[in-house]
C-alpha positions as CSV (number, residue, x, y, z in Angstrom):
1,M,-49.4,-5.9,-30.9
2,R,-51.7,-5.1,-28.7
3,A,-50.7,-1.8,-26.7
4,L,-50.6,-2.5,-22.8
5,P,-53.2,-0.4,-20.6
6,L,-51.5,2.5,-19.6
7,T,-53.5,3.4,-16.8
8,S,-53.4,-0.1,-14.8
9,L,-49.3,0.4,-15.8
10,R,-49.5,4.0,-14.4
11,K,-51.3,2.8,-11.2
12,T,-48.7,-0.2,-10.4
13,L,-45.7,2.1,-10.7
14,T,-47.2,5.4,-8.9
15,T,-48.3,2.6,-6.2
16,G,-44.8,1.2,-6.0
17,L,-42.8,4.4,-6.0
18,A,-45.0,5.3,-3.3
19,C,-44.6,2.6,-1.0
20,A,-40.8,2.9,-1.7
21,L,-40.6,6.8,-0.8
22,T,-43.0,6.7,2.5
23,A,-40.8,3.2,3.4
24,C,-39.9,3.1,7.1
25,S,-36.7,1.6,8.9
26,T,-36.6,-1.2,11.3
27,M,-33.0,-0.6,12.3
28,P,-32.5,0.4,15.9
29,H,-31.2,3.9,16.5
30,Y,-27.3,3.3,16.2
31,T,-24.8,5.2,18.8
32,V,-21.2,4.2,19.9
33,P,-21.2,1.9,23.3
34,E,-19.8,3.6,25.8
35,A,-16.6,3.0,27.3
36,V,-14.8,3.9,30.6
37,V,-12.0,6.4,29.4
38,P,-9.6,7.5,31.9
39,D,-8.7,11.3,32.0
40,R,-4.7,10.1,32.3
41,Y,-2.5,7.1,31.9
42,A,-1.5,6.1,35.3
43,A,2.3,5.2,34.1
44,P,4.9,7.8,35.4
45,G,5.8,10.4,32.8
46,S,2.4,10.5,31.2
47,P,0.2,13.3,30.5
48,A,-1.3,14.8,33.6
49,K,-4.5,15.2,32.2
50,A,-6.6,14.8,29.2
51,A,-7.3,17.4,26.7
52,T,-10.6,18.9,26.6
53,G,-13.2,18.7,23.5
54,W,-12.1,15.4,22.7
55,A,-14.2,13.2,20.0
56,V,-15.9,9.9,21.0
57,A,-14.8,6.6,18.9
58,M,-15.6,7.1,15.3
59,P,-15.8,3.9,13.0
60,F,-13.1,5.7,10.7
61,D,-10.2,4.2,12.2
62,T,-8.9,2.4,9.2
63,Q,-6.3,4.6,7.5
64,P,-3.1,2.8,7.2
65,R,-1.2,3.3,10.0
66,G,1.9,5.1,8.6
67,D,5.4,3.8,8.3
68,W,6.2,3.7,12.4
69,W,9.0,2.1,12.4
70,T,11.0,4.8,10.9
71,V,11.4,6.4,14.3
72,F,14.5,3.9,14.9
73,K,15.9,5.3,12.0
74,D,17.3,2.0,10.4
75,P,17.4,1.7,7.0
76,E,17.6,-2.1,6.9
77,L,14.4,-2.3,9.1
78,N,12.9,0.1,7.0
79,Q,13.6,-2.0,4.0
80,L,12.4,-5.2,5.3
81,E,8.9,-3.5,6.4
82,D,8.6,-2.6,2.8
83,R,8.7,-6.2,1.9
84,L,6.5,-7.5,4.0
85,S,3.7,-5.3,3.0
86,V,3.9,-7.2,0.2
87,S,4.7,-10.2,0.4
88,N,3.5,-11.4,3.8
89,Q,0.3,-14.4,3.6
90,S,-1.5,-13.0,6.9
91,V,-1.8,-9.8,5.3
92,K,-2.7,-11.0,1.5
93,K,-5.5,-13.1,3.4
94,A,-7.2,-10.1,5.0
95,V,-6.6,-8.3,2.0
96,A,-8.7,-10.9,0.4
97,Q,-11.3,-10.7,3.1
98,L,-12.0,-7.1,2.7
99,Q,-12.7,-7.6,-0.9
100,Q,-15.1,-10.2,-0.2
101,A,-16.8,-7.7,2.4
102,R,-16.9,-5.5,-0.5
103,A,-18.4,-7.8,-2.7
104,L,-21.3,-8.6,-0.3
105,I,-22.5,-4.9,-0.3
106,D,-22.8,-4.9,-3.9
107,Y,-24.6,-8.0,-3.7
108,Q,-26.9,-6.4,-1.1
109,H,-27.3,-3.2,-3.1
110,S,-28.7,-5.3,-6.0
111,G,-31.9,-5.6,-3.8
112,F,-32.7,-2.1,-4.7
113,L,-33.3,-2.8,-8.2
114,P,-35.6,-4.8,-10.3
115,T,-34.7,-8.7,-11.1
116,V,-35.3,-8.8,-15.2
117,T,-35.1,-12.4,-17.2
118,A,-35.6,-13.6,-20.4
119,G,-36.1,-17.4,-22.2
120,A,-37.3,-19.3,-25.0
121,A,-38.9,-22.6,-24.8
122,Q,-40.3,-25.6,-27.0
123,S,-42.1,-28.3,-26.2
124,R,-44.7,-30.9,-27.5
125,T,-47.6,-32.1,-25.7
126,R,-50.2,-35.2,-26.0
127,L,-53.2,-35.6,-24.1
128,S,-54.5,-38.6,-23.2
129,Q,-57.2,-40.3,-25.6
130,N,-59.4,-41.1,-22.2
131,V,-59.9,-37.2,-21.2
132,E,-63.3,-36.9,-22.0
133,G,-64.8,-33.7,-23.0
134,H,-61.2,-32.2,-24.0
135,S,-60.8,-30.9,-27.4
136,L,-57.3,-31.7,-27.4
137,A,-57.7,-35.2,-26.2
138,G,-55.5,-37.8,-28.2
139,K,-53.7,-35.0,-30.0
140,T,-50.2,-33.8,-29.9
141,V,-49.8,-30.1,-29.3
142,P,-46.6,-28.3,-30.4
143,D,-45.9,-24.9,-28.0
144,Y,-43.5,-22.1,-28.8
145,S,-42.8,-19.3,-26.5
146,M,-40.4,-16.6,-26.0
147,G,-41.0,-13.6,-23.1
148,V,-39.1,-11.1,-21.2
149,A,-40.2,-11.0,-17.3
150,A,-39.7,-8.2,-14.7
151,S,-40.1,-8.0,-10.7
152,W,-39.5,-5.6,-8.3
153,E,-39.7,-5.8,-4.7
154,P,-39.9,-2.2,-3.0
155,D,-37.7,-1.9,0.3
156,L,-41.1,-0.7,2.2
157,F,-39.5,-1.5,5.7
158,G,-36.2,-1.4,5.1
159,R,-34.9,-4.9,4.8
160,V,-32.8,-4.5,1.7
161,R,-31.5,-1.1,3.2
162,N,-30.8,-2.8,6.8
163,G,-28.6,-4.9,4.5
164,V,-26.8,-2.9,3.1
165,V,-25.9,-0.9,6.3
166,N,-24.9,-4.3,7.6
167,A,-22.6,-5.0,4.8
168,R,-20.8,-1.5,5.0
169,D,-20.3,-1.7,8.6
170,A,-18.9,-5.6,8.1
171,A,-16.5,-3.9,5.3
172,Q,-15.3,-1.2,7.2
173,A,-14.5,-3.4,10.1
174,S,-12.5,-6.2,7.5
175,E,-10.3,-2.6,6.4
176,A,-9.9,-2.1,10.4
177,D,-9.1,-6.1,10.3
178,L,-6.4,-5.5,7.7
179,E,-4.8,-2.7,9.3
180,A,-4.9,-4.7,12.7
181,V,-2.9,-7.4,10.7
182,R,-0.7,-5.3,8.9
183,L,0.2,-3.5,12.2
184,S,0.7,-7.0,14.1
185,M,3.2,-8.2,11.3
186,S,5.2,-5.0,10.9
187,T,5.1,-5.1,14.7
188,D,6.2,-8.8,15.0
189,L,9.0,-7.8,12.1
190,A,10.7,-4.8,14.5
191,S,10.6,-7.2,17.4
192,D,12.6,-9.9,15.8
193,Y,15.0,-7.8,14.0
194,F,15.9,-5.5,17.3
195,A,16.0,-9.0,19.2
196,L,18.6,-9.9,16.4
197,R,20.5,-6.8,16.5
198,A,20.7,-7.4,20.3
199,L,22.2,-11.0,19.7
200,D,24.7,-9.6,17.4
201,I,26.1,-7.0,20.3
202,Q,26.0,-9.9,22.9
203,R,27.9,-12.1,20.5
204,K,30.5,-9.0,20.0
205,L,30.9,-9.0,23.7
206,L,31.2,-12.8,23.8
207,D,33.8,-12.9,20.7
208,D,35.9,-9.8,22.4
209,S,36.2,-11.6,25.4
210,V,37.1,-15.1,24.1
211,S,40.0,-13.5,22.8
212,A,40.9,-12.0,25.6
213,Y,40.3,-15.2,27.4
214,A,42.3,-17.3,24.7
215,A,45.2,-14.6,24.7
216,A,45.2,-15.0,28.7
217,L,45.3,-18.7,28.4
218,K,48.2,-18.9,25.9
219,I,50.3,-16.2,28.6
220,L,49.5,-18.9,31.3
221,N,50.5,-21.7,29.8
222,Q,54.0,-20.4,29.4
223,Q,53.9,-19.2,32.6
224,L,53.2,-22.7,33.5
225,V,56.0,-23.9,31.3
226,D,58.4,-21.3,33.1
227,G,57.1,-23.2,36.4
228,A,56.0,-19.4,37.4
229,I,52.2,-20.7,38.4
230,D,50.9,-24.0,38.7
231,A,48.0,-25.7,36.7
232,S,45.1,-24.4,38.2
233,A,45.3,-21.2,36.8
234,T,45.4,-22.8,33.2
235,A,43.0,-24.8,34.2
236,Q,40.7,-21.9,35.5
237,A,41.5,-19.9,32.5
238,E,41.0,-22.6,30.2
239,T,37.1,-23.3,31.9
240,Q,36.4,-19.7,31.3
241,L,37.6,-20.0,28.0
242,E,35.3,-22.8,26.6
243,S,32.1,-21.8,29.0
244,T,32.4,-18.6,26.7
245,R,32.8,-20.2,23.5
246,S,29.6,-22.3,24.7
247,Q,27.3,-19.0,25.4
248,A,28.5,-17.5,21.8
249,T,27.7,-20.9,19.9
250,D,24.1,-20.5,22.2
251,I,23.7,-17.3,20.8
252,D,24.2,-18.6,17.2
253,V,21.5,-20.8,17.5
254,Q,18.8,-17.7,18.8
255,R,20.0,-15.9,15.9
256,A,19.3,-18.2,13.4
257,Q,16.1,-19.0,14.5
258,L,15.2,-15.5,14.6
259,T,16.5,-15.1,10.8
260,H,14.2,-17.6,9.7
261,A,11.1,-16.2,11.4
262,I,12.2,-12.8,9.8
263,A,12.2,-14.7,6.7
264,T,8.4,-16.1,7.2
265,L,7.3,-12.8,7.8
266,I,8.6,-11.4,4.3
267,G,7.4,-14.1,2.7
268,V,10.6,-15.7,1.7
269,P,11.8,-19.2,2.4
270,A,14.1,-19.4,5.7
271,S,16.9,-21.0,3.6
272,S,17.1,-18.1,0.8
273,F,17.6,-15.5,3.6
274,S,20.4,-14.1,5.6
275,L,21.0,-10.7,7.5
276,S,24.4,-9.9,8.2
277,P,25.6,-8.8,11.9
278,K,25.5,-5.1,12.5
279,I,27.0,-4.0,15.8
280,E,25.4,-0.6,16.8
281,M,23.7,0.7,20.0
282,I,20.0,0.8,19.1
283,P,18.5,4.3,20.5
284,V,15.2,4.4,22.7
285,P,13.1,6.8,20.9
286,Q,10.6,9.5,22.5
287,I,7.1,8.2,21.6
288,P,4.4,11.0,22.2
289,V,1.8,9.1,23.8
290,G,-0.8,11.6,23.8
291,V,-4.0,11.2,26.1
292,P,-6.6,8.5,26.4
293,S,-9.2,9.3,24.6
294,Q,-7.2,9.1,21.4
295,L,-6.6,5.8,21.9
296,L,-10.1,5.1,20.7
297,E,-9.4,6.6,17.6
298,R,-5.9,5.5,16.7
299,R,-6.2,1.5,17.5
300,P,-7.4,-0.5,14.6
301,D,-9.0,-3.5,16.8
302,I,-10.9,-1.0,18.7
303,A,-12.3,0.5,15.6
304,A,-13.2,-3.0,13.7
305,A,-14.8,-4.1,17.3
306,E,-17.1,-0.9,17.0
307,R,-17.9,-1.5,13.6
308,R,-19.0,-4.8,14.2
309,V,-21.4,-3.3,17.1
310,A,-22.7,-0.9,14.1
311,A,-23.3,-4.3,11.8
312,D,-25.0,-6.1,14.2
313,N,-27.4,-3.3,14.9
314,A,-28.4,-3.4,11.4
315,Q,-29.0,-7.1,12.0
316,I,-31.6,-6.4,14.3
317,G,-33.5,-4.3,11.8
318,Q,-33.1,-7.4,9.4
319,A,-34.9,-9.3,11.9
320,K,-37.9,-6.9,12.7
321,A,-38.4,-6.3,8.8
322,A,-39.1,-9.8,8.8
323,F,-42.6,-9.2,10.4
324,Y,-43.7,-7.0,7.8
325,P,-45.3,-8.0,4.4
326,D,-43.6,-8.3,1.4
327,L,-44.8,-6.1,-2.0
328,T,-43.6,-7.6,-5.1
329,L,-44.3,-5.7,-8.5
330,S,-43.9,-7.8,-11.6
331,A,-44.5,-8.1,-15.1
332,S,-44.1,-10.5,-18.4
333,V,-44.6,-10.0,-21.9
334,G,-43.6,-12.4,-25.1
335,L,-45.1,-14.5,-27.7
336,E,-46.8,-17.7,-27.9
337,S,-47.8,-20.0,-30.5
338,T,-48.9,-23.8,-31.2
339,F,-47.9,-23.4,-34.8
340,F,-43.9,-22.0,-35.6
341,S,-45.2,-20.0,-38.5
342,P,-47.8,-17.5,-36.9
343,W,-45.3,-17.2,-33.7
344,L,-44.4,-14.0,-34.3
345,T,-47.8,-12.6,-35.4
346,A,-49.5,-10.1,-33.3
347,P,-52.2,-12.8,-32.2
348,G,-48.9,-14.4,-30.3
349,L,-48.9,-11.8,-27.9
350,F,-49.3,-12.5,-24.1
351,W,-48.5,-9.9,-21.3
352,S,-49.5,-10.1,-17.7
353,I,-48.7,-7.0,-14.6
354,G,-49.8,-6.3,-11.2
355,P,-48.3,-6.6,-7.4
356,Q,-48.5,-9.0,-5.4
357,L,-48.4,-8.5,-1.5
358,V,-47.2,-11.6,0.7
359,G,-47.0,-11.8,4.4
360,T,-46.3,-14.3,6.9
361,L,-49.0,-15.1,9.4
362,F,-47.6,-18.1,11.3
363,D,-43.8,-19.6,11.4
364,G,-44.0,-21.2,14.7
365,G,-41.8,-18.6,16.5
366,K,-39.0,-18.6,13.9
367,R,-39.1,-14.6,13.0
368,E,-39.3,-14.0,16.7
369,A,-36.4,-16.7,17.9
370,A,-34.3,-14.8,14.9
371,L,-34.8,-11.4,16.2
372,K,-33.6,-12.6,20.1
373,G,-31.0,-14.2,18.5
374,A,-30.1,-10.7,16.7
375,T,-30.1,-8.8,19.9
376,S,-28.5,-11.1,21.7
377,Q,-25.4,-10.8,19.3
378,Y,-25.3,-7.2,19.4
379,D,-24.9,-7.4,23.2
380,G,-22.3,-9.8,22.7
381,S,-20.5,-7.3,20.1
382,V,-20.9,-4.4,22.7
383,A,-19.2,-6.4,25.6
384,D,-16.4,-7.3,22.7
385,Y,-16.0,-3.7,22.0
386,R,-15.2,-3.0,25.8
387,Q,-13.2,-5.3,26.4
388,T,-11.2,-4.2,23.4
389,V,-11.0,-0.9,25.1
390,L,-10.1,-2.3,28.1
391,V,-7.2,-4.4,26.8
392,A,-5.9,-1.3,24.7
393,F,-5.6,0.9,28.1
394,Q,-3.8,-2.1,29.7
395,Q,-1.4,-2.2,27.2
396,V,-0.3,1.3,26.9
397,E,-0.3,1.1,30.7
398,D,2.0,-1.9,30.5
399,N,4.7,-0.6,28.1
400,L,4.8,2.7,29.5
401,S,5.3,1.1,33.0
402,A,7.9,-1.0,31.9
403,L,9.4,1.7,29.7
404,D,9.8,4.2,32.9
405,A,11.0,0.9,34.9
406,L,13.8,0.0,32.4
407,A,14.8,3.8,32.0
408,S,16.3,3.4,35.9
409,E,17.5,0.1,35.6
410,A,19.3,1.0,32.3
411,Q,21.0,3.9,34.5
412,S,21.7,1.7,37.8
413,Q,22.8,-1.1,35.3
414,R,25.6,1.3,33.5
415,R,26.9,2.2,36.8
416,A,27.3,-1.6,37.8
417,T,28.7,-2.0,34.8
418,A,31.6,0.3,35.0
419,A,32.5,-0.2,38.7
420,A,32.8,-3.9,37.7
421,E,35.2,-2.9,34.7
422,L,37.0,-0.7,37.4
423,S,37.0,-3.5,40.2
424,L,38.2,-6.0,36.8
425,K,41.2,-3.7,36.6
426,L,42.2,-3.4,40.0
427,T,42.0,-7.3,40.2
428,Q,44.3,-7.4,37.2
429,N,46.7,-5.1,38.7
430,R,46.6,-6.7,41.8
431,Y,47.6,-10.1,39.8
432,Q,50.4,-8.7,38.3
433,A,51.8,-7.6,41.5
434,G,51.5,-11.1,42.9
435,A,48.5,-10.0,45.5
436,V,46.2,-12.3,44.7
437,S,45.6,-15.7,42.6
438,Y,44.2,-16.0,39.2
439,L,40.8,-17.3,40.0
440,D,40.1,-13.7,41.4
441,V,40.9,-12.3,37.8
442,V,38.6,-15.2,36.3
443,T,36.0,-14.1,39.0
444,E,36.1,-10.4,38.1
445,Q,36.2,-11.1,34.2
446,T,33.0,-13.1,34.4
447,I,31.6,-10.8,36.8
448,A,32.1,-7.6,34.0
449,L,31.1,-10.1,31.5
450,T,28.0,-10.9,32.8
451,N,27.2,-6.9,33.4
452,E,28.1,-5.9,30.3
453,R,25.3,-8.6,28.7
454,T,23.1,-7.3,31.3
455,E,23.3,-3.8,30.3
456,A,22.7,-4.7,26.3
457,R,19.8,-7.0,27.8
458,I,18.2,-4.3,29.2
459,Q,18.6,-1.9,26.2
460,A,17.1,-4.7,24.4
461,R,14.2,-4.9,26.5
462,R,13.9,-1.4,26.3
463,V,13.5,-1.2,22.5
464,E,11.0,-3.9,22.6
465,A,9.2,-1.9,24.9
466,S,9.1,1.0,22.5
467,V,8.2,-1.1,19.5
468,Q,4.9,-2.6,21.9
469,L,3.9,0.9,22.7
470,L,4.0,1.9,19.3
471,K,1.7,-1.1,18.6
472,A,-0.6,-0.7,21.7
473,L,-1.1,3.3,20.7
474,G,-2.2,1.8,17.0
475,G,1.2,2.5,15.2
476,G,1.6,5.9,16.8
477,W,-0.2,8.2,14.2
478,D,-3.6,9.8,14.5
479,R,-5.9,8.9,11.7
480,T,-8.5,10.9,9.9
481,A,-12.2,9.9,9.5
482,L,-12.5,7.2,6.6
483,A,-15.6,9.6,5.4
484,L,-14.3,8.5,1.4
485,S,-14.1,5.1,2.5
486,S,-17.8,4.9,3.5
487,Q,-18.7,6.9,0.0
488,R,-17.0,4.3,-1.7
489,T,-19.1,1.5,-0.4
490,E,-22.4,3.5,-0.7
């Protein structure tokens, strides 16, 4: 076999390597978009001033949010949250989308490497006898060939490199999306769980009231038989009893719906899941809010929006690279023969090697339109990022304000409940002394029960506001830069 011309091969490789090493980038320099960040939260009880030296939003807020729900110290909630992270279908979908985004990085990375193909073919060709001046006219010619071909396109203007950056940034956005889904699902589970426990407390209040009202009605019925009272008192007592039972039944409907919602979140059929009642007052945890600047580093949705801005910036680079020519280095070698017997002999060798430089001279404005589209998409992503930041601060402020107002409301309601219980006790004493009618007792009992249920609802709203504040803070945990995540995908 003839040796390949080393001089030509050396010149071709040298040219390709030189072009690759001196390649320029068409991607605009990227900086994190500016966003308005207040010095402190406006809600009462928030930090008085921001800390100095904080870092502007980093694209690494995709660390797991942590077991934020453990601040409520509820073992049953902890077990449910553990099941959610494994079985929730929305989380599984987000995991699949992340895997798809990471696969795209590998796909873009392949552009840095040459493409090598190999093949073998056999054909028979007959030329027409009417072809004049052709030595093979009227003859059937077989052809046997086998060869290997390789091509490589040096990344002269960063087209491949910009594609890798775009895919990597999009994958990091998908990582943040996954954490945002986990945070949202775990928050929904905690909200439903605490709402269910609040209903358990209200149901206990109603059950106790039903028992007390039933006992009172029994006494009144006996007094009616003895002629000590008229029928109006028993009618009032029976009305109150049945009305309270009706309220208890309504609680059962709401509880069943919450139980079904929890079952769906943890990925099990609603018919196969149940939660036993638990009568415990849920404490409101103390949540360290931090300073507003930290919110940019804690929220996964902010991190995802920022990473999409970076990905769209790389896409602008890809659109600009289309204005420059493409250099392709190709080579092929193989064996070809008309007859099979001498196929593997030296005369059957063929080869080719050489560069090809191709550029588009006219495309009717296609590349300009693509560049304008990429730039507009980048501007839209910047707006989305800033809007996400604004909404994040709004959510924190909303829940800080709610917690402060509800704490004051809880204190007032606690005093109102105590006063209603005292008034009921005094009215019962007066009724037993014959100073008032039983209607006054019924009225005071209704007021006392209403205040007790209102106090339970306020406590439930405080717990719900705590859950939503933890969500607004990104799970309530500081995160570290995901440098390792970036290295894994490069």
